[in-house]
C-alpha positions as a Markdown table, in Angstrom:
| # | Residue | x | y | z |
|---|---|---|---|---|
| 1 | Met | -11.4 | -3.0 | 9.8 |
| 2 | Ala | -8.0 | -1.6 | 10.8 |
| 3 | Thr | -6.9 | -5.0 | 12.1 |
| 4 | Glu | -7.1 | -6.8 | 8.8 |
| 5 | Lys | -3.7 | -8.2 | 7.7 |
| 6 | Trp | -2.2 | -9.5 | 4.5 |
| 7 | Thr | -1.0 | -13.1 | 4.3 |
| 8 | Ser | 2.5 | -11.8 | 3.6 |
| 9 | Pro | 3.7 | -8.3 | 4.7 |
| 10 | Val | 5.4 | -6.0 | 2.2 |
| 11 | Thr | 8.6 | -4.1 | 3.0 |
| 12 | Val | 8.9 | -0.9 | 0.9 |
| 13 | Gly | 12.2 | 1.1 | 0.7 |
| 14 | Phe | 11.9 | 4.8 | 0.3 |
| 15 | Glu | 14.6 | 7.2 | -0.9 |
| 16 | Gly | 16.3 | 8.8 | 2.0 |
| 17 | Ala | 14.2 | 7.0 | 4.6 |
| 18 | Asn | 14.1 | 3.7 | 6.4 |
| 19 | Ala | 12.2 | 0.8 | 4.8 |
| 20 | Arg | 8.6 | 0.4 | 6.1 |
| 21 | Thr | 6.9 | -2.9 | 6.6 |
| 22 | Val | 3.3 | -2.8 | 5.6 |
| 23 | Asn | 1.0 | -5.5 | 7.1 |
| 24 | Gly | -2.4 | -4.7 | 5.7 |
| 25 | Pro | -4.6 | -2.0 | 4.1 |
| 26 | Phe | -4.6 | 0.3 | 7.1 |
| 27 | Asp | -0.8 | 0.4 | 7.1 |
| 28 | Ala | -0.8 | 0.8 | 3.4 |
| 29 | Leu | -3.1 | 3.9 | 3.6 |
| 30 | Lys | -0.8 | 5.4 | 6.2 |
| 31 | Cys | 2.2 | 4.7 | 3.9 |
| 32 | Leu | 0.5 | 6.1 | 0.8 |
| 33 | Ala | -0.4 | 9.3 | 2.7 |
| 34 | Asp | 2.7 | 9.9 | 4.7 |
| 35 | Phe | 5.7 | 8.4 | 2.9 |
| 36 | Trp | 4.8 | 8.2 | -0.8 |
| 37 | Pro | 7.0 | 10.1 | -3.3 |
| 38 | Asn | 5.4 | 12.7 | -5.6 |
| 39 | Ala | 5.0 | 10.0 | -8.3 |
| 40 | Arg | 1.3 | 9.6 | -7.7 |
| 41 | Gly | -0.2 | 8.0 | -10.8 |
| 42 | Leu | -3.3 | 6.0 | -11.5 |
| 43 | Arg | -2.0 | 3.0 | -9.6 |
| 44 | Tyr | -1.6 | 5.1 | -6.5 |
| 45 | Ile | -5.2 | 6.3 | -6.7 |
| 46 | Lys | -6.4 | 2.8 | -7.3 |
| 47 | Ala | -4.4 | 1.4 | -4.4 |
| 48 | Arg | -5.8 | 4.1 | -2.1 |
| 49 | Ser | -9.3 | 3.4 | -3.2 |
| 50 | Thr | -8.9 | -0.4 | -2.9 |
| 51 | Cys | -7.3 | -0.2 | 0.6 |
| 52 | Arg | -10.3 | 1.9 | 1.8 |
| 53 | Ala | -12.7 | -0.6 | 0.2 |
| 54 | Ala | -10.9 | -3.4 | 2.0 |
| 55 | Leu | -11.2 | -1.7 | 5.3 |
| 56 | Asp | -15.0 | -1.2 | 4.6 |
| 57 | Gly | -15.3 | -4.9 | 3.6 |
| 58 | Arg | -16.1 | -4.1 | 0.0 |
| 59 | Lys | -12.9 | -5.6 | -1.3 |
| 60 | Ser | -10.6 | -8.3 | 0.0 |
| 61 | Val | -7.4 | -7.5 | 1.8 |
| 62 | Glu | -5.4 | -9.4 | -0.9 |
| 63 | Glu | -6.9 | -7.2 | -3.6 |
| 64 | Ala | -5.7 | -4.2 | -1.7 |
| 65 | Arg | -2.2 | -5.9 | -1.4 |
| 66 | Ala | -2.1 | -6.4 | -5.1 |
| 67 | Glu | -3.0 | -2.8 | -5.8 |
| 68 | Phe | -0.5 | -1.5 | -3.3 |
| 69 | Leu | 2.3 | -3.6 | -4.9 |
| 70 | Ala | 1.3 | -2.2 | -8.4 |
| 71 | Ala | 1.5 | 1.4 | -7.0 |
| 72 | Ala | 4.9 | 0.7 | -5.5 |
| 73 | Glu | 6.1 | -0.6 | -8.9 |
| 74 | Glu | 4.6 | 2.4 | -10.6 |
| 75 | Ala | 6.5 | 4.7 | -8.2 |
| 76 | Lys | 9.7 | 2.7 | -8.8 |
| 77 | Leu | 10.0 | 1.9 | -5.1 |
| 78 | His | 12.2 | -0.9 | -3.8 |
| 79 | Leu | 10.2 | -3.9 | -2.5 |
| 80 | His | 11.8 | -6.4 | -0.1 |
């Protein structure tokens, strides 16, 4: 479901762009697809998969949040 939200939003700072506030798995997928740097490792792939699973109801939104945070750390992005 695209309306699912995390208990606490994540603000991600990207090089040369404004920070983006991510409220849930739908926002996270948009961010992963449109704004992510070329540093796309295993955590990026797992975050994408878990966010999709959360939207389908196969994973919790908080599991998706944890994987998104791990991907951001892997890509060395600034979290606020």
